[in-house]
Residue, then its C-alpha position, 0 to 999 in steps of 0.5 A: m686764148r686769143r679772145f678779146a685780144n683785139l678789143k682796142t682795134y674793134l673799138g677804134l674801127s667802130t669809132v672811125a666808122s661812126i665819126f665818118v658817118g657823123i661828119i656826113v650827116a652833120f654836113g648834110t642836115r646841119q642839125t645835132d639830133p640826127t647827127i648824134i643818133s646816127v653816130l651812136a647807131t653806127f657805133i653800136v651796129s659796127i661793134v656788133i658786126i665786128a664781134t659777130l665776124d670775130l666769133s664766126f671764124k675758128e682759130d687754127e689750133q694746129d701746130p704750124n711745124t707739122p704738115r696738114l696733109r699726111 
């Protein structure tokens, strides 16, 4: 059961992406409202994308000591 084992990693990646976007928007607009909205939207969208990508790949359940081809 590996599900949700990397939750801290996913939250960290989303936080880094949202901070990056927030800095760009803050220096571009010099306003707080668009900055907060873009930071929150980026955080939510990146969490959804990372979770979707995690669910799209199936975990390999085969024993690594046995050959794949017979």
